[in-house]
N, CA, C and O atoms as CSV, one atom per row, in Angstrom:
chain,resi,resn,atom,element,x,y,z
A,1,MET,N,N,23.919,1.705,-3.962
A,1,MET,CA,C,22.317,1.379,-3.597
A,1,MET,C,C,22.500,-0.257,-3.632
A,1,MET,O,O,23.051,-1.028,-4.418
A,2,THR,N,N,21.952,-0.375,-2.711
A,2,THR,CA,C,21.833,-1.673,-1.922
A,2,THR,C,C,20.431,-2.470,-2.894
A,2,THR,O,O,19.389,-1.954,-3.297
A,3,ASP,N,N,20.921,-3.844,-3.030
A,3,ASP,CA,C,19.456,-4.659,-3.559
A,3,ASP,C,C,18.154,-4.267,-2.698
A,3,ASP,O,O,17.065,-4.455,-3.240
A,4,HIS,N,N,18.179,-3.854,-1.682
A,4,HIS,CA,C,16.693,-3.929,-0.918
A,4,HIS,C,C,16.384,-2.465,-1.427
A,4,HIS,O,O,15.251,-2.314,-1.887
A,5,ASP,N,N,17.238,-1.338,-1.415
A,5,ASP,CA,C,17.160,-0.001,-1.809
A,5,ASP,C,C,16.652,0.229,-3.262
A,5,ASP,O,O,15.787,1.066,-3.518
A,6,LYS,N,N,17.191,-0.493,-4.118
A,6,LYS,CA,C,16.361,-1.068,-5.321
A,6,LYS,C,C,15.444,-1.500,-5.581
A,6,LYS,O,O,14.899,-1.071,-6.598
A,7,MET,N,N,14.806,-2.547,-4.823
A,7,MET,CA,C,13.480,-3.144,-4.963
A,7,MET,C,C,12.502,-2.215,-4.440
A,7,MET,O,O,11.382,-2.189,-4.949
A,8,ILE,N,N,12.862,-1.292,-3.282
A,8,ILE,CA,C,12.261,-0.191,-3.156
A,8,ILE,C,C,11.769,0.989,-3.855
A,8,ILE,O,O,10.689,1.577,-3.801
A,9,GLU,N,N,12.854,1.191,-4.538
A,9,GLU,CA,C,12.352,2.034,-5.521
A,9,GLU,C,C,11.861,1.117,-6.794
A,9,GLU,O,O,11.742,1.870,-7.761
A,10,LYS,N,N,11.674,0.346,-6.993
A,10,LYS,CA,C,11.120,-0.048,-8.227
A,10,LYS,C,C,9.767,-0.337,-7.757
A,10,LYS,O,O,8.847,-0.100,-8.540
A,11,TRP,N,N,9.480,-0.852,-6.503
A,11,TRP,CA,C,8.098,-0.838,-5.702
A,11,TRP,C,C,7.374,0.430,-5.764
A,11,TRP,O,O,6.198,0.432,-6.129
A,12,LYS,N,N,8.042,1.629,-5.403
A,12,LYS,CA,C,7.735,3.012,-5.447
A,12,LYS,C,C,7.039,3.299,-6.833
A,12,LYS,O,O,6.017,3.985,-6.864
A,13,LYS,N,N,7.512,2.849,-7.810
A,13,LYS,CA,C,6.878,3.064,-9.265
A,13,LYS,C,C,5.666,2.445,-9.402
A,13,LYS,O,O,5.116,2.751,-10.460
A,14,ASP,N,N,4.999,1.619,-8.656
A,14,ASP,CA,C,3.527,1.014,-8.721
A,14,ASP,C,C,2.869,1.716,-7.921
A,14,ASP,O,O,3.234,1.948,-6.769
A,15,ALA,N,N,1.725,2.173,-8.491
A,15,ALA,CA,C,0.638,3.102,-8.040
A,15,ALA,C,C,0.027,2.420,-7.415
A,15,ALA,O,O,-0.219,3.203,-6.497
A,16,ALA,N,N,-0.685,1.096,-7.018
A,16,ALA,CA,C,-0.876,0.466,-6.010
A,16,ALA,C,C,-0.042,0.371,-4.382
A,16,ALA,O,O,-0.415,0.478,-3.214
A,17,PHE,N,N,1.179,0.130,-5.034
A,17,PHE,CA,C,1.958,-0.195,-3.609
A,17,PHE,C,C,1.991,1.044,-2.919
A,17,PHE,O,O,1.975,1.058,-1.688
A,18,MET,N,N,2.043,2.276,-3.712
A,18,MET,CA,C,2.341,3.710,-3.267
A,18,MET,C,C,1.138,3.752,-2.441
A,18,MET,O,O,1.263,3.821,-1.219
A,19,ALA,N,N,-0.538,3.702,-3.235
A,19,ALA,CA,C,-1.418,3.891,-2.129
A,19,ALA,C,C,-1.154,3.000,-0.856
A,19,ALA,O,O,-1.176,3.525,0.257
A,20,GLU,N,N,-0.986,2.094,-0.962
A,20,GLU,CA,C,-0.667,1.287,0.537
A,20,GLU,C,C,-0.095,1.967,1.481
A,20,GLU,O,O,-0.537,2.236,2.597
A,21,TYR,N,N,0.904,2.240,1.004
A,21,TYR,CA,C,2.139,2.676,1.618
A,21,TYR,C,C,1.930,3.934,2.308
A,21,TYR,O,O,2.303,4.327,3.413
A,22,ASP,N,N,1.146,4.544,1.259
A,22,ASP,CA,C,0.851,6.474,1.890
A,22,ASP,C,C,-0.437,5.902,3.196
A,22,ASP,O,O,-0.679,6.579,4.196
A,23,ALA,N,N,-0.891,5.011,2.993
A,23,ALA,CA,C,-2.210,4.676,3.927
A,23,ALA,C,C,-1.891,4.409,4.987
A,23,ALA,O,O,-2.806,4.505,5.805
A,24,LEU,N,N,-0.478,3.943,5.561
A,24,LEU,CA,C,-0.010,3.616,6.384
A,24,LEU,C,C,1.287,4.973,6.997
A,24,LEU,O,O,1.915,4.782,8.039
A,25,GLU,N,N,1.400,5.707,6.510
A,25,GLU,CA,C,1.971,6.943,6.523
A,25,GLU,C,C,2.074,7.216,8.201
A,25,GLU,O,O,3.157,7.152,8.782
A,26,GLU,N,N,0.794,7.530,8.899
A,26,GLU,CA,C,0.747,8.161,10.419
A,26,GLU,C,C,1.346,6.826,11.229
A,26,GLU,O,O,2.251,7.067,12.028
A,27,GLU,N,N,0.845,5.221,11.064
A,27,GLU,CA,C,1.293,4.603,11.571
A,27,GLU,C,C,2.734,4.473,11.882
A,27,GLU,O,O,3.163,4.245,13.013
A,28,PHE,N,N,3.614,4.662,10.601
A,28,PHE,CA,C,5.151,4.890,10.336
A,28,PHE,C,C,5.379,5.698,11.377
A,28,PHE,O,O,5.823,5.277,12.445
A,29,ALA,N,N,5.036,7.178,11.102
A,29,ALA,CA,C,5.535,8.297,12.202
A,29,ALA,C,C,5.316,8.017,13.429
A,29,ALA,O,O,6.145,8.537,14.175
A,30,LEU,N,N,4.376,7.284,14.040
A,30,LEU,CA,C,4.414,6.979,15.316
A,30,LEU,C,C,5.383,5.738,15.908
A,30,LEU,O,O,5.871,5.740,17.038
A,31,LEU,N,N,5.523,4.894,15.109
A,31,LEU,CA,C,6.320,3.543,15.313
A,31,LEU,C,C,7.605,4.217,15.168
A,31,LEU,O,O,8.420,3.940,16.049
A,32,ASP,N,N,7.972,5.018,14.285
A,32,ASP,CA,C,9.056,6.058,14.230
A,32,ASP,C,C,9.617,6.790,15.861
A,32,ASP,O,O,10.632,6.473,16.480
A,33,GLU,N,N,8.852,7.558,16.145
A,33,GLU,CA,C,8.327,8.239,17.100
A,33,GLU,C,C,8.792,7.597,18.864
A,33,GLU,O,O,9.262,8.065,19.901
A,34,LEU,N,N,8.389,6.501,18.433
A,34,LEU,CA,C,8.194,5.622,19.930
A,34,LEU,C,C,9.546,5.001,20.068
A,34,LEU,O,O,10.126,4.971,21.153
A,35,LEU,N,N,10.178,4.380,18.685
A,35,LEU,CA,C,11.534,3.941,18.699
A,35,LEU,C,C,12.679,5.364,19.136
A,35,LEU,O,O,13.427,5.189,20.098
A,36,LYS,N,N,12.719,6.352,18.575
A,36,LYS,CA,C,13.194,7.396,18.806
A,36,LYS,C,C,13.245,7.919,20.475
A,36,LYS,O,O,14.193,8.292,21.167
A,37,ALA,N,N,12.378,7.827,20.650
A,37,ALA,CA,C,12.073,8.334,22.279
A,37,ALA,C,C,12.713,7.283,23.071
A,37,ALA,O,O,13.380,7.759,23.989
A,38,ARG,N,N,12.723,5.853,23.000
A,38,ARG,CA,C,13.248,4.879,23.629
A,38,ARG,C,C,14.898,5.059,23.258
A,38,ARG,O,O,15.645,4.762,24.190
A,39,ALA,N,N,15.307,5.344,22.470
A,39,ALA,CA,C,16.658,5.240,21.824
A,39,ALA,C,C,17.366,6.352,22.715
A,39,ALA,O,O,18.452,6.112,23.243
A,40,SER,N,N,16.538,7.921,22.910
A,40,SER,CA,C,16.954,8.598,23.675
A,40,SER,C,C,16.987,8.567,24.722
A,40,SER,O,O,17.809,9.273,25.306
A,41,ALA,N,N,16.208,7.830,25.354
A,41,ALA,CA,C,16.207,7.461,26.819
A,41,ALA,C,C,17.308,6.653,27.310
A,41,ALA,O,O,17.874,6.847,28.386
A,42,GLY,N,N,17.686,5.421,26.188
A,42,GLY,CA,C,18.882,4.909,26.517
A,42,GLY,C,C,18.282,3.782,27.065
A,42,GLY,O,O,18.792,3.307,28.080
A,43,MET,N,N,17.424,3.334,26.648
A,43,MET,CA,C,16.740,2.245,26.910
A,43,MET,C,C,16.215,1.108,26.545
A,43,MET,O,O,15.684,1.350,25.461
A,44,THR,N,N,16.011,-0.245,26.870
A,44,THR,CA,C,16.062,-1.561,26.119
A,44,THR,C,C,14.436,-1.884,25.917
A,44,THR,O,O,13.746,-1.241,26.708
A,45,GLN,N,N,13.802,-2.621,25.152
A,45,GLN,CA,C,12.674,-3.165,25.640
A,45,GLN,C,C,12.040,-3.498,26.930
A,45,GLN,O,O,10.948,-3.265,27.449
A,46,GLU,N,N,13.383,-4.282,27.345
A,46,GLU,CA,C,13.062,-4.742,28.508
A,46,GLU,C,C,13.218,-3.690,29.740
A,46,GLU,O,O,12.586,-3.784,30.792
A,47,ASP,N,N,14.343,-2.485,29.379
A,47,ASP,CA,C,13.700,-1.526,30.335
A,47,ASP,C,C,12.546,-0.894,30.451
A,47,ASP,O,O,12.018,-0.621,31.528
A,48,VAL,N,N,12.088,-0.625,29.317
A,48,VAL,CA,C,10.779,0.201,29.100
A,48,VAL,C,C,9.564,-0.808,29.860
A,48,VAL,O,O,8.770,-0.261,30.625
A,49,ALA,N,N,9.471,-2.236,29.616
A,49,ALA,CA,C,8.580,-2.989,30.315
A,49,ALA,C,C,8.631,-3.108,31.371
A,49,ALA,O,O,7.602,-3.536,31.894
A,50,ARG,N,N,9.899,-2.789,32.340
A,50,ARG,CA,C,10.053,-3.034,33.616
A,50,ARG,C,C,9.076,-1.742,34.227
A,50,ARG,O,O,8.226,-1.702,35.116
A,51,VAL,N,N,9.653,-0.692,33.267
A,51,VAL,CA,C,8.744,0.676,34.136
A,51,VAL,C,C,7.190,0.666,34.148
A,51,VAL,O,O,6.321,1.171,34.859
A,52,MET,N,N,7.222,-0.115,33.072
A,52,MET,CA,C,5.388,-0.126,32.349
A,52,MET,C,C,4.717,-1.573,33.442
A,52,MET,O,O,3.586,-2.059,33.423
A,53,LYS,N,N,5.610,-1.855,34.092
A,53,LYS,CA,C,5.165,-3.262,34.134
A,53,LYS,C,C,4.602,-3.975,33.550
A,53,LYS,O,O,3.422,-4.160,33.847
A,54,THR,N,N,5.187,-4.673,32.487
A,54,THR,CA,C,4.271,-5.552,31.544
A,54,THR,C,C,5.868,-6.300,30.957
A,54,THR,O,O,6.957,-5.911,31.379
A,55,LYS,N,N,5.771,-6.959,30.348
A,55,LYS,CA,C,6.804,-8.032,29.463
A,55,LYS,C,C,7.501,-7.258,28.482
A,55,LYS,O,O,6.951,-6.259,28.019
A,56,ALA,N,N,8.699,-7.614,28.092
A,56,ALA,CA,C,8.855,-6.907,26.809
A,56,ALA,C,C,8.632,-7.380,25.299
A,56,ALA,O,O,8.803,-6.888,24.184
A,57,PRO,N,N,8.197,-8.497,25.791
A,57,PRO,CA,C,7.130,-9.031,24.058
A,57,PRO,C,C,5.904,-7.898,24.268
A,57,PRO,O,O,5.634,-7.294,23.231
A,58,ALA,N,N,5.327,-7.619,25.143
A,58,ALA,CA,C,4.479,-6.762,24.677
A,58,ALA,C,C,4.699,-5.179,24.297
A,58,ALA,O,O,3.838,-4.463,23.785
A,59,ILE,N,N,5.991,-4.796,24.643
A,59,ILE,CA,C,6.689,-3.613,24.213
A,59,ILE,C,C,7.250,-3.733,22.776
A,59,ILE,O,O,7.322,-2.672,22.158
A,60,ALA,N,N,7.623,-4.762,22.201
A,60,ALA,CA,C,8.107,-5.543,21.163
A,60,ALA,C,C,7.029,-5.389,19.993
A,60,ALA,O,O,7.298,-5.203,18.806
A,61,ARG,N,N,5.531,-5.522,20.658
A,61,ARG,CA,C,4.197,-5.660,19.844
A,61,ARG,C,C,3.805,-3.954,19.642
A,61,ARG,O,O,3.148,-3.441,18.737
A,62,ILE,N,N,4.390,-3.371,20.702
A,62,ILE,CA,C,3.556,-1.831,20.409
A,62,ILE,C,C,4.526,-0.892,19.761
A,62,ILE,O,O,4.157,0.238,19.442
A,63,GLU,N,N,5.836,-1.336,19.537
A,63,GLU,CA,C,7.161,-0.820,18.752
A,63,GLU,C,C,6.863,-1.649,17.059
A,63,GLU,O,O,7.615,-1.420,16.112
A,64,SER,N,N,6.036,-2.297,16.987
A,64,SER,CA,C,6.329,-2.895,15.690
A,64,SER,C,C,5.110,-2.451,15.088
A,64,SER,O,O,5.010,-2.453,13.861
A,65,GLY,N,N,4.233,-2.095,15.773
A,65,GLY,CA,C,2.544,-1.957,14.679
A,65,GLY,C,C,2.077,-3.048,14.439
A,65,GLY,O,O,1.776,-3.757,15.400
A,66,GLY,N,N,1.862,-3.544,13.056
A,66,GLY,CA,C,1.166,-4.274,12.412
A,66,GLY,C,C,0.453,-4.021,11.462
A,66,GLY,O,O,0.008,-4.995,10.854
A,67,GLY,N,N,0.220,-3.160,11.162
A,67,GLY,CA,C,-0.748,-2.293,10.172
A,67,GLY,C,C,-2.233,-2.388,10.843
A,67,GLY,O,O,-2.538,-2.717,11.989
A,68,SER,N,N,-3.083,-1.977,9.711
A,68,SER,CA,C,-5.084,-1.940,10.337
A,68,SER,C,C,-5.097,-3.098,10.565
A,68,SER,O,O,-5.881,-3.036,11.512
A,69,LYS,N,N,-4.778,-4.563,10.445
A,69,LYS,CA,C,-5.053,-5.506,10.415
A,69,LYS,C,C,-5.068,-6.060,12.207
A,69,LYS,O,O,-5.797,-6.916,12.708
A,70,HIS,N,N,-4.127,-5.326,12.790
A,70,HIS,CA,C,-3.750,-6.013,14.055
A,70,HIS,C,C,-4.266,-4.649,15.105
A,70,HIS,O,O,-4.503,-3.519,14.680
A,71,HIS,N,N,-4.351,-5.022,16.352
A,71,HIS,CA,C,-4.813,-4.043,17.550
A,71,HIS,C,C,-3.474,-3.179,17.586
A,71,HIS,O,O,-2.298,-3.543,17.583
A,72,SER,N,N,-4.103,-1.792,17.624
A,72,SER,CA,C,-3.153,-0.722,17.808
A,72,SER,C,C,-3.301,-0.195,19.284
A,72,SER,O,O,-4.415,-0.083,19.795
A,73,PRO,N,N,-2.429,0.047,19.787
A,73,PRO,CA,C,-2.496,0.367,21.399
A,73,PRO,C,C,-3.294,1.373,21.652
A,73,PRO,O,O,-3.464,2.100,20.674
A,74,SER,N,N,-3.754,1.631,22.446
A,74,SER,CA,C,-4.433,2.508,22.963
A,74,SER,C,C,-3.913,3.765,23.609
A,74,SER,O,O,-2.721,3.878,23.898
A,75,VAL,N,N,-4.804,4.716,23.838
A,75,VAL,CA,C,-4.181,6.015,24.277
A,75,VAL,C,C,-3.329,5.859,25.681
A,75,VAL,O,O,-2.187,6.294,25.830
A,76,GLU,N,N,-3.930,5.306,26.471
A,76,GLU,CA,C,-3.521,5.209,27.968
A,76,GLU,C,C,-2.143,4.548,27.857
A,76,GLU,O,O,-1.168,4.925,28.507
A,77,THR,N,N,-2.137,3.547,26.994
A,77,THR,CA,C,-0.990,2.469,26.767
A,77,THR,C,C,0.145,3.280,26.166
A,77,THR,O,O,1.295,3.206,26.597
A,78,LEU,N,N,-0.224,4.062,25.151
A,78,LEU,CA,C,0.778,5.237,24.822
A,78,LEU,C,C,1.223,6.188,25.829
A,78,LEU,O,O,2.438,6.375,25.898
A,79,ARG,N,N,0.762,6.570,26.308
A,79,ARG,CA,C,0.852,7.592,27.503
A,79,ARG,C,C,1.842,6.898,28.432
A,79,ARG,O,O,2.956,7.366,28.667
A,80,LYS,N,N,1.246,5.423,29.103
A,80,LYS,CA,C,2.201,5.024,29.979
A,80,LYS,C,C,3.808,4.854,29.449
A,80,LYS,O,O,4.835,4.929,30.124
A,81,TYR,N,N,3.658,4.605,28.044
A,81,TYR,CA,C,4.932,4.329,27.072
A,81,TYR,C,C,5.645,5.513,27.052
A,81,TYR,O,O,6.870,5.404,27.098
A,82,ALA,N,N,5.235,6.454,27.003
A,82,ALA,CA,C,5.991,7.762,27.087
A,82,ALA,C,C,6.433,8.494,28.107
A,82,ALA,O,O,7.326,9.330,27.964
A,83,LYS,N,N,5.785,8.224,29.355
A,83,LYS,CA,C,6.489,7.950,30.474
A,83,LYS,C,C,7.434,7.766,30.901
A,83,LYS,O,O,8.203,8.482,31.541
A,84,ALA,N,N,7.491,6.253,30.418
A,84,ALA,CA,C,8.531,5.282,30.930
A,84,ALA,C,C,9.413,5.635,30.171
A,84,ALA,O,O,10.544,5.418,30.608
A,85,VAL,N,N,9.346,6.192,28.996
A,85,VAL,CA,C,10.521,6.684,28.358
A,85,VAL,C,C,10.803,8.044,28.510
A,85,VAL,O,O,11.385,8.440,27.500
A,86,GLY,N,N,10.602,9.159,29.550
A,86,GLY,CA,C,10.785,10.028,29.933
A,86,GLY,C,C,10.190,11.144,29.217
A,86,GLY,O,O,10.802,12.212,29.224
A,87,CYS,N,N,8.953,11.038,28.526
A,87,CYS,CA,C,8.234,11.675,27.626
A,87,CYS,C,C,6.764,12.176,28.073
A,87,CYS,O,O,6.521,11.849,29.234
A,88,ARG,N,N,6.088,12.640,27.660
A,88,ARG,CA,C,4.692,12.684,27.411
A,88,ARG,C,C,4.136,12.528,26.097
A,88,ARG,O,O,4.678,12.706,25.006
A,89,LEU,N,N,2.827,12.125,26.409
A,89,LEU,CA,C,2.406,12.300,25.041
A,89,LEU,C,C,1.850,13.429,24.417
A,89,LEU,O,O,1.411,14.295,25.173
A,90,LYS,N,N,1.759,13.641,23.013
A,90,LYS,CA,C,1.367,15.058,22.466
A,90,LYS,C,C,0.501,14.658,20.876
A,90,LYS,O,O,0.998,14.516,19.759
A,91,ILE,N,N,-1.178,14.541,21.381
A,91,ILE,CA,C,-1.467,13.989,19.570
A,91,ILE,C,C,-2.049,15.541,19.461
A,91,ILE,O,O,-2.493,16.317,20.307
A,92,ASN,N,N,-1.862,15.625,18.177
A,92,ASN,CA,C,-2.686,16.663,17.135
A,92,ASN,C,C,-3.267,16.518,16.042
A,92,ASN,O,O,-3.109,15.495,15.375
A,93,LEU,N,N,-3.774,17.169,15.793
A,93,LEU,CA,C,-4.760,16.531,14.089
A,93,LEU,C,C,-4.487,17.974,13.204
A,93,LEU,O,O,-4.797,19.077,13.654
A,94,GLU,N,N,-3.896,17.782,11.960
A,94,GLU,CA,C,-3.194,18.625,11.442
A,94,GLU,C,C,-4.343,18.818,10.254
A,94,GLU,O,O,-4.665,17.678,9.917
A,95,PRO,N,N,-5.112,19.822,9.461
A,95,PRO,CA,C,-5.535,19.684,8.351
A,95,PRO,C,C,-4.932,19.243,7.316
A,95,PRO,O,O,-3.710,19.302,7.179
A,96,ILE,N,N,-5.878,18.665,6.324
A,96,ILE,CA,C,-4.971,18.032,4.963
A,96,ILE,C,C,-6.059,18.870,3.875
A,96,ILE,O,O,-5.899,18.787,2.657
């Protein structure tokens, strides 16, 4: 186990940390999906930017998220990103 893994395990014992971590679950899932789709398409951020007619830093911002204190991409931006990497955007709501 790496030092980083040990640090995360220690933090996960802290209820306040876990509450914040859990609050970001959906965002982490979205970011993971974006990265997996781009990797599956064999594309770089530059490639996606070129298809979307934007610049690589804009793609980096989309893929890095930033939590609730930063701007989230619009549904239209996510739709364009999905199309650029050869996917279609699908959004669903699940009962809790």
